[in-house]
C-alpha positions as CSV (number, residue, x, y, z in Angstrom):
1,G,12.9,-107.0,64.6
2,S,14.5,-109.2,67.1
3,M,13.7,-110.9,70.4
4,G,13.7,-108.6,73.4
5,K,12.8,-108.7,77.0
6,I,11.4,-106.0,79.2
7,F,10.8,-106.2,83.0
8,I,7.7,-104.7,84.7
9,G,8.1,-105.2,88.4
10,K,8.5,-108.9,89.0
11,N,6.8,-109.9,85.7
12,K,8.9,-110.8,82.7
13,V,7.3,-110.3,79.3
14,N,8.8,-111.8,76.1
15,L,8.4,-109.8,72.9
16,I,7.9,-112.0,69.9
17,K,9.4,-111.1,66.6
18,T,6.6,-110.4,64.0
19,K,6.5,-112.3,60.7
20,G,7.0,-110.7,57.4
21,P,9.0,-107.5,56.5
22,D,11.2,-105.9,59.2
23,P,8.6,-104.0,61.2
24,T,11.1,-101.8,63.0
25,I,11.4,-98.9,60.5
26,I,8.7,-96.3,60.3
27,D,8.5,-93.9,57.5
28,I,6.0,-91.1,56.9
29,G,5.6,-88.2,54.4
30,S,7.5,-87.6,51.1
31,P,11.2,-87.1,50.3
32,A,12.8,-83.8,51.2
33,I,13.9,-82.9,47.7
34,D,14.2,-79.8,45.5
35,R,10.7,-79.6,43.9
36,A,9.2,-77.6,41.0
37,A,7.3,-75.1,43.1
38,S,7.1,-73.8,46.7
39,V,4.6,-72.4,49.2
40,G,4.9,-69.8,52.0
41,S,4.4,-69.8,55.8
42,R,1.6,-72.0,57.0
43,T,0.8,-75.3,58.6
44,A,0.9,-78.1,56.1
45,V,0.2,-81.8,56.7
46,A,1.2,-84.5,54.1
47,Q,-1.6,-86.9,53.3
48,D,0.8,-89.1,51.3
49,N,2.6,-92.0,52.9
50,P,0.9,-92.2,56.4
51,A,2.8,-93.9,59.1
52,N,3.2,-97.7,58.5
53,A,3.5,-98.6,62.2
54,T,3.1,-97.3,65.7
55,G,6.2,-96.0,67.5
56,I,8.5,-93.0,67.6
57,I,9.6,-90.7,64.8
58,T,13.2,-90.0,65.6
59,S,14.3,-87.9,62.5
60,V,12.6,-85.5,60.2
61,E,13.9,-84.2,56.8
62,L,12.8,-80.8,55.4
63,W,13.7,-78.7,52.4
64,F,13.0,-75.0,52.5
65,I,14.0,-72.4,49.9
66,G,15.6,-70.1,52.4
67,A,16.1,-70.0,56.2
68,A,12.9,-70.9,58.1
69,T,12.1,-69.8,61.6
70,N,9.8,-71.0,64.3
71,V,9.6,-74.4,62.7
72,K,7.5,-77.0,64.4
73,V,6.8,-80.6,63.3
74,A,3.9,-82.8,64.4
75,T,2.2,-86.0,64.0
76,F,-1.5,-85.6,63.1
77,F,-4.5,-87.9,63.0
78,L,-7.7,-87.5,61.1
79,V,-10.8,-86.7,63.2
80,S,-13.3,-86.6,60.4
81,G,-13.6,-85.1,56.9
82,N,-10.7,-82.6,56.7
83,N,-10.5,-82.1,60.5
84,L,-7.2,-83.0,62.1
85,S,-5.7,-83.1,65.6
86,T,-2.0,-83.2,66.6
87,R,-0.9,-86.4,68.4
88,D,2.5,-85.0,69.3
89,Y,4.7,-82.1,68.3
90,E,8.2,-80.7,68.7
91,V,9.6,-77.2,68.3
92,I,12.7,-77.3,66.0
93,G,13.2,-73.5,65.7
94,N,15.5,-72.3,62.9
95,V,16.1,-74.5,59.8
96,S,18.5,-73.6,57.0
97,G,17.4,-73.4,53.4
98,G,18.6,-74.5,50.0
99,S,19.2,-78.2,50.8
100,K,17.8,-81.1,52.7
101,Q,18.0,-80.6,56.4
102,I,17.8,-83.4,58.9
103,K,16.6,-82.8,62.5
104,A,16.4,-85.2,65.5
105,V,13.0,-85.4,67.1
106,N,11.0,-87.6,69.4
107,L,7.4,-87.7,68.2
108,E,4.8,-90.3,69.1
109,V,3.2,-91.8,66.0
110,H,0.4,-94.3,65.4
111,T,-0.2,-96.4,62.3
112,G,-2.1,-94.2,59.8
113,D,-0.9,-90.9,61.3
114,F,0.3,-88.0,59.0
115,I,3.3,-85.7,59.4
116,G,3.0,-82.0,59.3
117,V,5.0,-78.8,59.7
118,Y,4.6,-75.1,60.6
119,W,7.2,-72.6,59.5
120,E,7.8,-68.8,59.0
121,E,9.9,-66.5,56.8
122,T,10.4,-68.7,53.7
123,Y,8.9,-71.3,51.4
124,I,8.8,-75.1,51.5
125,E,9.6,-77.1,48.4
126,L,6.3,-78.2,46.8
127,D,5.1,-80.2,43.8
128,T,1.6,-79.3,42.6
129,S,0.8,-82.8,41.4
130,G,1.4,-86.3,42.6
131,G,-0.1,-86.2,46.1
132,N,-2.4,-84.4,48.5
133,T,-1.6,-82.0,51.4
134,W,-3.8,-80.5,54.0
135,Q,-3.0,-76.9,54.7
136,G,-4.2,-74.2,57.1
137,G,-3.9,-71.1,55.0
138,A,-1.2,-68.5,54.9
139,D,0.6,-67.9,58.2
140,N,-1.8,-69.9,60.4
141,D,0.0,-71.9,63.1
142,Y,-2.1,-75.1,64.0
143,I,0.6,-76.9,65.9
144,P,-0.8,-78.1,68.3
145,C,-4.5,-78.3,67.4
146,V,-7.6,-80.2,68.2
147,N,-10.2,-81.0,65.6
148,Q,-9.0,-78.2,63.4
149,L,-10.5,-77.8,59.9
150,F,-7.8,-77.8,57.1
151,T,-8.1,-77.3,53.4
152,L,-7.2,-80.3,51.3
153,S,-4.9,-79.1,48.5
154,A,-5.2,-81.7,45.7
155,G,-2.0,-82.5,44.0
156,W,0.4,-80.9,46.5
157,V,3.4,-82.8,47.7
158,I,5.7,-81.1,50.3
159,S,9.3,-81.9,51.1
160,L,8.7,-83.3,54.6
161,Y,9.7,-86.8,55.6
162,G,10.1,-88.7,58.8
163,T,11.7,-91.9,60.0
164,G,11.6,-93.8,63.2
165,E,11.3,-97.0,65.1
166,A,8.3,-99.2,65.8
167,V,7.4,-100.0,69.4
168,V,5.1,-102.7,70.7
169,P,2.8,-102.2,73.7
170,V,3.5,-104.5,76.6
171,K,0.6,-105.9,78.4
172,D,-0.3,-104.5,81.8
173,V,0.7,-107.7,83.6
174,A,1.2,-105.9,86.9
175,R,-2.3,-104.4,86.7
176,T,-1.0,-101.0,87.5
177,G,-3.0,-99.3,84.8
178,V,0.3,-98.3,83.1
179,Y,1.3,-99.8,79.8
180,S,4.9,-99.9,78.8
181,F,6.4,-99.7,75.4
182,K,9.5,-101.6,74.1
183,T,11.4,-100.5,71.1
184,L,12.0,-103.3,68.6
185,K,15.7,-103.4,67.9
């Protein structure tokens, strides 16, 4: 994080660097690696490693066995129990298989959010122990969704990871009702 300035109308707001570890890097999900098992087409949401800050996810990494189609990635938040809603999502489309694939995205994320993916035609790399994943059953597309019930699959870790940049809200000093966001660089 570094000092930055943003202008809203005639009002200047100074952004103050936060103390402690560099807050600018967001990460979410688990590494996109070759895992011991795999699972077919569905919506899957990684419970492991929720977002550590509020900001924008700018890159996602995925590992499918073969070529995936109709791929969508999303940020999700917990409503209650095992009910989730999407905060933001992006259509990626086709993703190659057999290795880690990196795709540019622009996804809003809040601290504590989870990353999820929907795909067709192939399998995503999966470990059956070491984490937890919500999933919506075979072939069900829940991106986007509101208050959707998922099944929590104990042990599951999927190869889906995201990184991005933290942003801080800037006070509504102009009283316009609009809050601006400034990326910490």
